[in-house]
Structures are given as C-alpha cells and as structure tokens.
N, C-alpha and C positions, 0 to 999 in steps of 0.2 A: 455098424453104422455109429460114428460119434453124434452126439448131441450137441446142437447149434441152438443160439438165442436170439431173437430180434427183439431188442429192448434199447430203448432211448430214454433218458433224464433230460428235461429243459426246464431252465429256470430264467423267466425273461418278464417282458410287461406287453400286456394286451393293448395293441393297437388301434384297433375300432371295435366299436360296440358290437358284441356276438351277436350272431342272427340264431334265434331260436325258433325252430318250426315244431310242432305237433302232426305227427304223419297220420296218415288216414287209418291205421291199425291200433294208433293210441299212443304208439312209441314217441319218444322225443329225440331230437337232434339238436346239437348246438356247435356251432361252427364260429371260430374267430382267428385274428391272425396275431402271431406271438413273435416278439423282437426278443432276440437274443444278441449281445454284444460281446465281441472279443477285442481286445486292446493288445498292440504289439508295437515293436519298435522296428521302424523301417532302415533302410541302409544307411541313410544319412543320420541316425539317431533319433529322428522325429517320431513322436508318438501316433499311431493310426489306429482310428476305431472301424471295425468294421462290424455291422449289422447285417444279421441274416432274419429273413423273415419266414415262419413257419405257419403252414395251414393246418389249425387243428380242429378235429373232429370230433365230437363226444356223442355216443349214442346212449338211450333208454335210461336206467337208473342212475349212470353216472351223468348224464345230462341234466336229470331231475334235481339231482343234489347239486350240480354246479351252477344252473342258469340263475339263480338269485344272486349268487356270489361275484360273478364274472361281470366287469364293467370296464369301459375303456380307461387304460392307464393303470389297472391292477397288476400288481406284481403276483406270480404264480409259479410254483414249482409243479412238474409234473410229470408222470410216468406211463409210458406207453410203447407201443410198437411202431415202426415204419411201414408206410403201405404208399407205393408209388402209383400213381394215376397217370393215364396220358390221355390227351384230346385231339381228336382227328376230325378237322372240318370235312365239309361237303366236297372239297376238291381234294381231300386225301392228305394234306399236310397234316403233320404231327406238330 
C-alpha cells in the first residue's frame, strides 16, 4: 500500500482570545480561531479578499508551550493535521 500523509500548514491571525482549559487528568487544551486570507482577481478585474476561519485545537505539551504566547491578533504559523468532526443535535440534524 502506498504511504499517504495528512499534513497542513497555516499562516494567519488569531481572531479571538484563545480558550485555555486544564483537564481533570492534568493535561492542557488550547482552542482558538485562526483567520487565513486569500486575495484574487474576480471576473471584472476587481480584487476579492476571501477569509477562511479555522478552529485550532492544541493538546498537552504543545498547548502548554503555546498558551502564554497566543493572544487575539497574534500572527501564527503552524503545522498539524486535519481532523473533521460533526455535530448531531437531539433531532438528528447534522
């Protein structure tokens, strides 16, 4: 079987103050929203700015190292993997 890779690199700005939690097992969790921007020319030659928001979650040692440095508006470059999650409400709607 061929080897595949789940790797992503993002460079953007933190949009809100990071949420920092200490877990019951003593571990750490840091969660924040990161904005990345892409500029391109539209059909009529006008510049269009497209902002994508990413939810970033850091765990344990990575979270401990990052928690003091991460503030709203900080520019960060990070590397990680993509994990998709779905939410289903009580009515079964995704």
